[in-house]
TIKEZA-871926 format. One record per residue (C-alpha): x, y, z; residue number from 1; residue in one letter. Coordinates in Angstrom, 2 decimals, m for minus. Each point is the difference from the previous one (the first is absolute). Layout:
<atoms>
ATOM        u        v        w  num  residuo
ATOM        X        Y        Z  NUM        A
...
</atoms>
This chain:
<atoms>
ATOM        u        v        w  num  residuo
ATOM    54.52   127.33    47.55    1        M
ATOM     2.38     0.73    m2.84    2        T
ATOM     2.90    m2.26    m0.93    3        T
ATOM     2.46     2.61     1.23    4        R
ATOM    m1.74     0.26     3.38    5        A
ATOM    m0.09    m3.77     0.39    6        R
ATOM     3.71    m0.20    m0.76    7        G
ATOM     0.78     2.73     2.54    8        L
ATOM    m2.13    m1.78     2.66    9        S
ATOM     1.80    m3.30    m0.65   10        S
ATOM     3.42     1.66     0.32   11        A
ATOM    m0.97     1.65     3.28   12        L
ATOM    m1.25    m3.33     1.36   13        A
ATOM     3.30    m1.67    m0.94   14        T
ATOM     2.01     2.76     1.72   15        I
ATOM    m2.17    m0.27     3.13   16        A
ATOM     0.47    m3.78     0.16   17        A
ATOM     3.77     0.35    m0.37   18        S
ATOM     0.14     2.66     2.74   19        A
ATOM    m2.07    m2.22     2.32   20        A
ATOM     2.35    m2.94    m0.57   21        A
ATOM     3.08     2.13     0.71   22        I
ATOM    m1.61     1.46     3.15   23        L
ATOM    m0.89    m3.50     1.21   24        S
ATOM     3.59    m1.16    m0.45   25        M
ATOM     1.32     3.04     1.87   26        M
ATOM    m2.40    m0.52     2.90   27        L
ATOM     0.81    m3.69     0.30   28        S
ATOM     3.72     0.80     0.02   29        A
ATOM    m0.33     2.80     2.58   30        S
ATOM    m2.57    m1.64     2.28   31        C
ATOM     1.41    m3.51    m0.06   32        G
ATOM     2.30    m1.34     2.73   33        P
ATOM     3.33     1.79     0.17   34        A
ATOM     2.86    m2.05    m1.37   35        K
ATOM     2.49     1.26     2.56   36        D
ATOM     3.08    m1.79     1.29   37        A
ATOM    m1.98    m1.86     2.65   38        A
ATOM    m2.58    m1.55    m2.30   39        T
ATOM     1.55    m0.29    m3.45   40        R
ATOM    m0.43    m3.50    m1.46   41        A
ATOM    m0.38    m1.62     3.41   42        A
ATOM    m0.05    m3.79     0.18   43        T
ATOM    m0.53    m2.42     2.85   44        R
ATOM     3.02    m2.15     0.85   45        D
ATOM     0.28    m3.31     1.79   46        E
ATOM     0.05     1.72     3.42   47        R
ATOM    m3.34     1.71    m0.61   48        G
ATOM     1.71     3.38    m0.18   49        A
ATOM    m0.97     2.42    m2.73   50        V
ATOM     3.23     0.59    m1.89   51        R
ATOM     0.49     2.76    m2.55   52        A
ATOM     1.54    m0.70    m3.36   53        S
ATOM     3.77    m0.36     0.01   54        A
ATOM     2.09     2.91    m1.21   55        Q
ATOM     3.46     1.22     0.82   56        T
ATOM    m0.04     1.46     3.51   57        G
ATOM    m1.05    m0.79     3.56   58        L
ATOM    m3.27    m1.42     1.22   59        E
ATOM    m1.42     0.28     3.52   60        L
ATOM    m2.10    m2.84     1.35   61        L
ATOM    m1.88     0.46     3.29   62        R
ATOM    m0.93    m2.90     2.26   63        W
ATOM    m2.24     0.35     3.04   64        F
ATOM     0.91    m2.82     2.39   65        V
ATOM    m1.60    m0.73     3.41   66        P
ATOM     1.02     2.33     2.81   67        H
ATOM     1.63    m2.82     1.95   68        D
ATOM     3.62     0.76     1.00   69        P
ATOM     0.72    m3.55     1.14   70        K
ATOM    m1.22    m1.53    m3.24   71        R
ATOM     1.87     2.58    m2.04   72        R
ATOM     3.22    m0.61     1.94   73        K
ATOM    m0.29    m3.74    m0.57   74        E
ATOM    m0.80     0.66    m3.66   75        G
ATOM     3.17     2.05    m0.51   76        I
ATOM     2.08    m2.72     1.63   77        E
ATOM    m1.62    m2.61    m2.22   78        R
ATOM     0.56     2.09    m3.16   79        I
ATOM     3.70     0.30     0.77   80        V
ATOM     0.39    m3.64     1.13   81        A
ATOM    m1.63    m1.35    m3.17   82        E
ATOM     2.16     2.18    m2.25   83        G
ATOM    m2.89     2.07    m1.31   84        L
ATOM     1.84     3.20     0.93   85        A
ATOM     3.11     1.35     1.69   86        T
ATOM     0.20     2.89     2.44   87        R
ATOM     1.34     3.34    m1.21   88        V
ATOM     1.86     1.96     2.67   89        A
ATOM    m0.55     3.78    m0.09   90        S
ATOM    m0.36     3.06     2.22   91        D
ATOM    m3.75    m0.50    m0.14   92        L
ATOM     0.39    m2.92     2.41   93        D
ATOM     0.26     2.40     2.95   94        S
ATOM    m3.30     1.61    m1.02   95        N
ATOM    m1.86    m3.29     0.18   96        G
ATOM     0.14    m1.17    m3.63   97        F
ATOM     0.84    m3.45    m1.34   98        T
ATOM     1.26    m0.17    m3.60   99        L
ATOM     0.04    m3.33    m1.83  100        L
ATOM     1.46    m0.74    m3.43  101        R
ATOM    m2.39    m2.66    m1.30  102        A
ATOM    m0.28    m2.31    m2.98  103        D
ATOM    m2.70     1.65    m2.12  104        A
ATOM    m1.18    m3.37    m1.29  105        A
ATOM    m0.76    m1.20     3.55  106        R
ATOM    m1.82     3.01     1.39  107        L
ATOM    m3.14    m2.06     0.44  108        G
ATOM     1.74    m2.22     2.56  109        A
ATOM     1.36     3.06     1.80  110        A
ATOM    m3.47     1.53     0.20  111        L
ATOM    m1.44    m3.26     1.37  112        A
ATOM     2.69    m0.05     2.71  113        A
ATOM    m0.98     3.51     1.13  114        L
ATOM    m3.66    m0.91     0.30  115        G
ATOM    m1.47     0.60    m3.45  116        D
ATOM    m1.72     3.16    m1.22  117        S
ATOM    m3.70     0.54    m0.59  118        A
ATOM     0.87     2.32    m2.88  119        S
ATOM     3.08     1.24    m1.76  120        A
ATOM     0.40     2.55    m2.75  121        R
ATOM     2.93     1.20    m2.03  122        S
ATOM     0.99     3.50    m1.08  123        T
ATOM     2.46     0.79    m2.77  124        L
ATOM     2.56     2.46     1.31  125        L
ATOM     2.10     0.19    m3.14  126        G
ATOM     3.47     1.46     0.58  127        Q
ATOM    m0.58     2.89     2.42  128        P
ATOM     2.99     2.32     0.36  129        N
ATOM    m1.86     2.02     2.65  130        A
ATOM    m1.24    m1.51     3.26  131        W
ATOM    m3.43    m1.60    m0.11  132        V
ATOM    m1.91    m0.96     3.15  133        D
ATOM    m0.47    m3.66     0.82  134        L
ATOM    m1.59     0.71     3.40  135        A
ATOM    m0.78     3.05     2.14  136        S
ATOM    m1.52     0.78     3.40  137        A
ATOM    m0.78     3.19     1.89  138        Q
ATOM     1.14     0.35     3.64  139        L
ATOM    m1.43     2.31     2.61  140        A
ATOM     2.34     2.17     2.05  141        R
ATOM     1.41    m1.89     2.98  142        G
ATOM    m0.44    m3.51    m1.45  143        T
ATOM     2.50    m2.40     1.53  144        A
ATOM     1.86    m2.29    m2.41  145        Y
ATOM     3.41    m1.54    m0.66  146        F
ATOM     2.32     1.63    m2.56  147        V
ATOM     3.24    m1.81    m0.86  148        A
ATOM    m0.43    m2.14     3.08  149        G
ATOM    m0.45     2.92     2.43  150        R
ATOM    m3.21     1.34     1.58  151        P
ATOM    m1.19     3.39    m1.18  152        A
ATOM    m3.08     2.20    m0.12  153        T
ATOM    m1.20     1.40    m3.27  154        S
ATOM    m1.04     3.41    m1.21  155        D
ATOM    m3.12     0.23    m2.14  156        E
ATOM     1.50    m1.70    m3.05  157        V
ATOM    m0.72    m2.38    m2.83  158        I
ATOM     2.29    m3.04    m0.18  159        L
ATOM     0.78    m1.31    m3.46  160        R
ATOM     1.69    m3.05    m1.48  161        L
ATOM     1.17     0.98    m3.48  162        G
ATOM     1.52    m1.86    m2.92  163        L
ATOM     1.89     0.88    m3.12  164        R
ATOM     1.67    m2.31    m2.49  165        G
ATOM     0.98    m0.72    m3.55  166        W
ATOM     1.09    m2.86    m2.25  167        C
ATOM     3.31    m0.28    m1.81  168        F
ATOM     1.87    m2.51    m2.19  169        P
ATOM     3.19    m1.76     1.09  170        T
ATOM     2.47    m2.22    m1.82  171        V
ATOM    m1.85    m3.18     1.00  172        D
ATOM    m3.62     1.08     0.49  173        A
ATOM    m2.25     2.86     1.01  174        A
ATOM    m0.46     1.12     3.61  175        R
ATOM    m2.11     2.46     1.98  176        A
ATOM     1.23     2.51     2.58  177        R
ATOM    m2.42     0.48     2.91  178        V
ATOM     0.37     2.66     2.71  179        E
ATOM    m2.22     0.40     3.07  180        L
ATOM    m0.23     3.10     2.19  181        R
ATOM    m1.76     0.93     3.24  182        L
ATOM    m0.94     3.66     0.38  183        S
ATOM    m2.33     2.27     1.91  184        E
ATOM    m1.90     3.07    m1.15  185        D
ATOM    m1.50     2.72     2.13  186        A
ATOM    m3.74    m0.59     0.12  187        A
ATOM    m0.66     3.75     0.23  188        R
ATOM     1.62     3.01    m1.63  189        V
ATOM     1.52     1.94     2.88  190        A
ATOM     1.24     3.02    m1.96  191        V
ATOM    m1.49     1.56    m3.11  192        V
ATOM     2.24     2.18    m2.15  193        T
ATOM    m0.09     1.42    m3.50  194        I
ATOM     3.75     0.55    m0.08  195        D
ATOM     1.24    m2.18    m2.90  196        P
ATOM     3.48    m0.15     1.55  197        S
ATOM    m1.32    m1.79     3.09  198        T
ATOM     0.41    m3.75    m0.34  199        V
ATOM    m2.18    m2.08     2.28  200        R
ATOM     1.16    m3.57     0.44  201        V
ATOM    m3.20    m1.98    m0.34  202        R
ATOM     1.38    m3.49     0.61  203        S
ATOM     2.60    m1.11     2.54  204        N
ATOM     1.78    m3.33    m0.02  205        D
ATOM    m0.49    m2.28     3.01  206        I
ATOM     3.12    m1.33     1.66  207        K
ATOM     1.03    m3.43    m1.31  208        S
ATOM    m2.69     0.30    m2.63  209        G
ATOM     1.75    m1.03    m3.21  210        R
ATOM     0.50    m3.26    m1.89  211        A
ATOM     1.28    m0.74    m3.51  212        A
ATOM     0.43    m3.24    m1.90  213        L
ATOM    m0.10    m1.54    m3.46  214        E
ATOM    m2.49    m2.60    m1.21  215        L
ATOM     0.50    m2.49    m2.79  216        G
ATOM    m2.67    m1.22    m2.45  217        P
ATOM    m1.06    m2.86     2.30  218        E
ATOM     0.08     2.00     3.26  219        D
ATOM    m2.69     1.65     2.09  220        A
ATOM     0.39     2.24     3.04  221        L
ATOM    m2.39    m0.60     2.92  222        I
ATOM    m0.34     2.87     2.49  223        V
ATOM    m1.90    m0.57     3.26  224        L
ATOM    m0.01     0.99     3.65  225        E
ATOM     2.21    m2.06     2.28  226        T
ATOM    m2.49    m1.88     2.22  227        P
ATOM     0.14     1.04     3.66  228        V
ATOM    m1.72    m2.42     2.37  229        L
ATOM    m1.95     1.54     2.91  230        P
ATOM     2.17    m0.02     3.14  231        P
ATOM    m1.03    m2.11     2.98  232        E
ATOM    m0.42     1.53     3.45  233        S
ATOM     2.59    m0.84     2.66  234        A
ATOM    m2.56    m1.59     2.37  235        D
ATOM    m1.62    m2.11    m2.72  236        G
ATOM    m3.35     1.71     0.49  237        G
ATOM    m0.41     0.97    m3.64  238        G
ATOM     1.75     2.02    m2.67  239        P
ATOM     2.15     2.92     1.09  240        A
ATOM    m0.39     3.51    m1.33  241        T
ATOM     0.79    m0.03    m3.69  242        A
ATOM     3.01     1.91    m1.22  243        L
ATOM    m0.47     2.98    m2.36  244        P
ATOM    m0.18    m1.01    m3.67  245        P
ATOM     2.87     0.22    m2.46  246        S
ATOM    m0.16     2.09    m3.16  247        V
ATOM    m0.71    m3.18    m1.98  248        A
ATOM    m2.89    m0.94     2.29  249        A
ATOM    m1.56     3.45    m0.40  250        I
ATOM     0.25    m0.15    m3.79  251        L
ATOM    m0.97    m3.62    m0.63  252        L
ATOM    m1.95    m1.50     2.91  253        D
ATOM    m3.77     0.48    m0.09  254        G
ATOM     0.09     2.00    m3.23  255        R
ATOM    m2.31     0.17    m1.80  256        P
ATOM    m1.82    m2.82     1.83  257        F
ATOM     0.10    m0.09     3.84  258        P
ATOM     0.28    m3.80     0.14  259        D
ATOM     2.63    m0.26    m2.74  260        R
ATOM     3.65     0.86    m0.48  261        A
ATOM     1.26     1.28    m3.35  262        S
ATOM     2.83    m1.80    m1.76  263        V
ATOM     1.63     1.76    m2.96  264        L
ATOM     1.53    m2.00    m2.86  265        V
ATOM     2.12     1.74    m2.64  266        I
ATOM     0.43    m1.87    m3.28  267        L
ATOM     2.26     1.05    m2.89  268        P
ATOM    m1.04    m0.47    m3.61  269        S
ATOM     3.09     0.08    m2.17  270        L
ATOM    m1.43    m1.06    m3.36  271        A
ATOM     1.78     1.02    m3.17  272        D
ATOM     2.44     2.57     1.37  273        I
ATOM     3.04    m1.82    m1.38  274        L
ATOM     0.79     0.23    m3.73  275        P
ATOM    m0.08    m3.32    m1.89  276        P
ATOM     3.31    m1.80    m0.26  277        A
ATOM     1.79     0.59    m3.28  278        Q
ATOM     0.67    m3.25    m1.87  279        S
ATOM     3.47    m0.54    m1.42  280        A
ATOM     0.31     1.03    m3.62  281        A
ATOM     0.15    m2.98    m2.39  282        V
ATOM     2.43     0.59    m2.89  283        P
ATOM    m1.75     0.08    m3.38  284        T
ATOM     1.66    m2.04    m2.77  285        P
ATOM     1.28     1.95    m2.99  286        A
ATOM    m2.44    m0.02    m2.92  287        P
ATOM     0.84    m2.12    m3.05  288        T
ATOM    m0.71     0.89    m3.59  289        A
ATOM    m3.12    m1.82    m1.22  290        P
ATOM     0.26    m2.27    m3.03  291        A
ATOM    m1.44     1.41    m3.21  292        T
ATOM    m2.76    m2.08    m1.54  293        P
ATOM     1.53     0.36    m3.47  294        E
ATOM     3.46    m1.41     0.65  295        T
ATOM    m0.23    m1.61     3.47  296        G
ATOM     2.88    m0.04     2.45  297        P
ATOM     3.52     0.09    m1.42  298        S
ATOM     2.09    m3.17     0.15  299        D
ATOM     3.23     1.97    m0.19  300        H
ATOM     1.77     1.81     2.79  301        A
ATOM     0.11     3.77    m0.48  302        P
</atoms>
């Protein structure tokens, strides 16, 4: 083989090796685990919950506590009595929800009071301006349930608990605005049209289905179903016929695990959204003329 041929062969080998290295990097980047909002830089905290890395925005933490209404009711009373959280009154109360403003640093004690969770995982929500689903459930036509404290029967719909929120600076500190909304969507498309002027309302608000509040840097919002104990029969022969479930019970009880109830915890992360405080300007003394090495400072006034 000539010198020129050997040189050409060596160059082609170098190019092939470089291409293989680049292709390997591309495959590892594309086939590796997705670094989405739910898994980015996750760490395990002292409660055993996988927490995503802190960034400005909202974080959703899901607990799955035992499906035991009596224990949950006692747990809520204990949380409030021990000062771990305070109740937040809202229209959602009539749809079976309990909202608690909790101390974020003491969430572990609140979880223990509710019965502990076999697993818990966090999801970074960011600052969603549009509604994002926290929970959803499909109902068959004719399902009996309570809406705003009154019995009703459903159409074939999908119930949703949505959230939107954002963070903002204030004079003293940063805060987060959190809004919750109950809605229902038609499970089936009843009318199909290609007329662009026809507007089909896809989502309808549920009566008494709104709540809004602000959270500080040390706050957390706990959302769970208000425990309803099974009624006793009048003759003492056993439990009476259970009442239809509330909207909260449909969305949170037995989902996704039949023997567990979901508890939603919303945590704000308000890091670095305030500008640094400006320090007061220190006056700079007027410069003085340096002494010349030849003559030194003058002993005479000017």
